[in-house]
Phi, psi and omega in degrees: 000133181270150179285139178296136178245122184237144177223150174250127180241121173257125181213156185269123173226093180268167183299330183248004183201128169251123183296120180294333180288329174293319176299316180298314181300317179298316179297318179299315181296314180297319178298327181276002175091015179275145166274128187253123169272096188272105183256108186274131171263111192262350180226160178298322178299318178297318179299310181297320179294320177298313181298319179292317181298320184260002179052052178236150182275342187215164164241155010282168172225135181247136176235134173237114187062228180268004185262128172276118180279317180121208181275193186294322178293318177297320179297317178302314179296318181296316179296321179298322178289334180288330185274353185258000000 
């Protein structure tokens, strides 16, 4: 039996823009077998508050357990390291 793999994804989905990197991160996680807790940031104020709270320059941001993986490029590298 395999252990459940869960990730939390914070990504920006504004009324006039969906961040393509957030979409990519969600797809990468799902393809890797993760259950994704998809937390949508719906306003610029929510995005700015999230970035300030977590001291990060961009969204999306992925967390697995207590570890912040980072954005979609960081996630790709992290996943590549998990398979080896």
